[in-house]
C-alpha positions as CSV (number, residue, x, y, z in Angstrom):
1,M,0.0,0.0,0.0
2,K,1.4,3.3,-1.0
3,V,1.2,6.2,1.4
4,Y,1.1,9.8,0.2
5,I,1.5,13.3,1.6
6,V,-0.7,16.1,0.5
7,D,1.0,19.3,-0.7
8,Q,-1.7,21.9,-0.4
9,S,0.5,24.7,-1.8
10,N,0.4,23.2,-5.3
11,N,-2.7,20.9,-4.9
12,S,-0.8,17.6,-5.4
13,V,0.1,14.4,-3.6
14,Q,3.5,12.9,-3.5
15,P,4.3,9.3,-2.6
16,I,6.3,8.7,0.6
17,Q,9.3,6.5,0.0
18,E,9.0,3.2,2.0
19,V,12.0,2.5,4.3
20,S,12.7,-0.3,6.7
21,F,13.1,0.2,10.4
22,A,16.6,-1.2,10.3
23,S,17.6,1.4,7.6
24,Q,16.6,4.1,10.1
25,G,18.5,2.5,13.0
26,L,15.2,1.3,14.7
27,R,14.1,-2.0,16.0
28,E,10.7,-2.9,14.7
29,V,8.8,-4.4,17.6
30,S,10.5,-2.7,20.5
31,N,10.2,0.8,19.0
32,L,6.6,0.2,18.0
33,E,5.8,-1.0,21.6
34,Q,7.5,2.1,23.0
35,W,5.6,4.4,20.7
36,A,2.2,2.8,21.4
37,R,2.8,3.0,25.2
38,A,3.8,6.7,24.9
39,A,0.9,7.8,22.8
40,D,-2.1,9.6,24.3
41,S,-4.4,7.2,22.5
42,F,-4.0,4.0,20.4
43,F,-6.5,3.5,17.6
44,E,-8.7,6.1,19.3
45,R,-8.6,4.3,22.7
46,K,-6.9,5.6,25.8
47,I,-5.1,2.7,27.2
48,Y,-3.5,2.0,30.6
49,W,-0.7,-0.5,29.7
50,I,-0.3,-3.3,32.1
51,G,1.9,-5.9,30.2
52,C,4.7,-5.7,27.8
53,Q,6.3,-8.9,26.5
54,H,4.2,-10.8,29.1
55,S,4.2,-14.6,29.2
56,A,0.6,-15.3,28.1
57,T,1.3,-19.0,28.0
58,D,4.2,-21.2,29.1
59,S,5.8,-21.0,25.7
60,E,4.6,-17.7,24.2
61,R,4.6,-14.0,25.0
62,S,2.1,-11.3,24.1
63,D,3.5,-8.0,23.0
64,L,1.3,-5.4,24.8
65,V,-1.7,-5.8,27.2
66,G,-3.7,-3.0,28.5
67,I,-7.1,-1.8,29.7
68,D,-8.9,0.9,27.8
69,Q,-11.1,3.7,29.2
70,D,-14.2,1.5,28.4
71,T,-12.8,-1.3,30.7
72,D,-12.0,-3.6,27.7
73,L,-8.8,-5.6,27.8
74,I,-6.6,-4.7,24.8
75,L,-4.2,-7.2,23.4
76,V,-1.8,-5.8,20.8
77,E,0.4,-8.1,18.7
78,F,3.1,-6.8,16.4
79,K,4.1,-9.3,13.7
80,R,7.2,-9.5,11.4
81,G,7.3,-11.3,8.1
82,T,4.4,-12.7,6.3
83,V,1.2,-12.8,8.4
84,E,-0.8,-15.8,7.7
85,I,-3.7,-17.5,9.6
86,D,-1.3,-19.0,12.1
87,A,-0.5,-15.5,13.4
88,L,-4.2,-15.0,14.1
89,T,-4.6,-18.4,15.9
90,Q,-1.5,-17.6,18.0
91,A,-3.0,-14.3,19.1
92,F,-6.4,-15.8,19.7
93,R,-4.8,-18.5,22.0
94,Y,-3.8,-15.6,24.4
95,L,-7.3,-14.3,24.8
96,P,-8.7,-17.1,27.1
97,E,-5.7,-16.6,29.4
98,Y,-6.5,-12.9,29.8
99,S,-10.3,-13.0,29.7
100,S,-10.4,-14.6,33.2
101,K,-8.3,-12.0,34.9
102,D,-10.0,-9.7,37.4
103,R,-8.8,-6.2,38.6
104,D,-6.4,-7.6,41.1
105,S,-5.0,-10.2,38.7
106,L,-4.4,-7.5,36.2
107,A,-2.7,-5.2,38.8
108,R,-0.4,-8.1,39.7
109,L,0.3,-8.7,36.0
110,R,1.5,-5.1,35.8
111,L,3.7,-5.4,38.9
112,D,5.2,-8.6,37.5
113,S,5.8,-7.1,34.0
114,Q,8.2,-4.4,35.1
115,Q,11.0,-5.8,32.8
116,G,9.1,-4.8,29.7
117,F,8.7,-1.1,30.9
118,T,11.1,1.7,31.2
119,K,12.7,2.8,34.5
120,E,10.4,5.9,34.4
121,E,7.3,3.8,33.9
122,N,8.2,1.6,36.8
123,E,9.2,4.4,39.2
124,G,7.3,4.1,42.6
125,I,5.2,1.2,41.3
126,N,3.4,-1.0,43.8
127,L,0.1,-2.9,43.8
128,E,-1.8,0.0,45.5
129,S,-0.5,2.6,43.0
130,I,-1.4,0.3,40.1
131,R,-4.9,-0.2,41.4
132,T,-5.3,3.5,41.9
133,K,-4.1,4.3,38.3
134,M,-6.3,1.6,36.8
135,D,-9.4,2.7,38.8
136,A,-8.8,6.3,37.7
137,H,-8.3,5.2,34.1
138,V,-11.7,3.3,33.9
139,G,-13.6,5.9,35.9
140,G,-14.1,3.7,38.9
141,A,-16.1,1.1,37.0
142,D,-17.2,-1.9,39.0
143,E,-16.2,-4.5,36.5
144,I,-13.3,-4.5,34.1
145,N,-12.1,-6.9,31.4
146,T,-15.7,-7.8,30.3
147,A,-14.6,-7.8,26.7
148,Q,-11.3,-8.4,25.0
149,V,-10.0,-6.6,21.9
150,L,-7.2,-8.0,19.7
151,I,-5.2,-5.6,17.6
152,L,-2.9,-7.4,15.2
153,M,-0.4,-5.1,13.5
154,R,1.8,-5.7,10.5
155,R,2.9,-3.7,7.5
156,R,1.3,-6.1,5.1
157,F,-1.1,-9.0,5.3
158,Y,-0.7,-11.5,2.5
159,S,-3.1,-14.3,3.1
160,T,-6.3,-14.4,1.2
161,N,-7.8,-16.2,4.2
162,I,-7.5,-13.0,6.3
163,V,-10.5,-10.9,5.4
164,G,-10.7,-8.6,8.4
165,L,-10.5,-8.2,12.1
166,S,-13.3,-7.2,14.4
167,V,-13.8,-6.2,18.0
168,F,-15.7,-9.0,19.8
169,K,-17.8,-8.0,22.8
């Protein structure tokens, strides 16, 4: 997919040259994770991030886990290479693990996931501060994690079997 920039001064569009992360001295997944966590919103959702490179199962790690302002659990997976149906099934395997977690389990997950966050993000962190931030983020809602949202990110999707992704509630 080509991306263009609009030049309003001469009423034209110019294609933006595609470059790789490596050519710019960046690391694809880790830089994307940092940018997502630092953004005010992610796909129009304000998210309190609670897990980064968290062990969702004994053999696999999820990239980012958070709670949005509507109390939904957000699972973000960044994929390299060709994304086929197996990438979807891998991500969907994580959802049952996270769907059963309550407020306290999610707070413990954030406390246990400090290695994936920066020193600044971890400063002064404890269970009480995490619970307070989470409660403020969801506006004191009684229940959280009643729905899970999977966001699968990749530059290109090649499989004809992947038609689209939806939010399931």
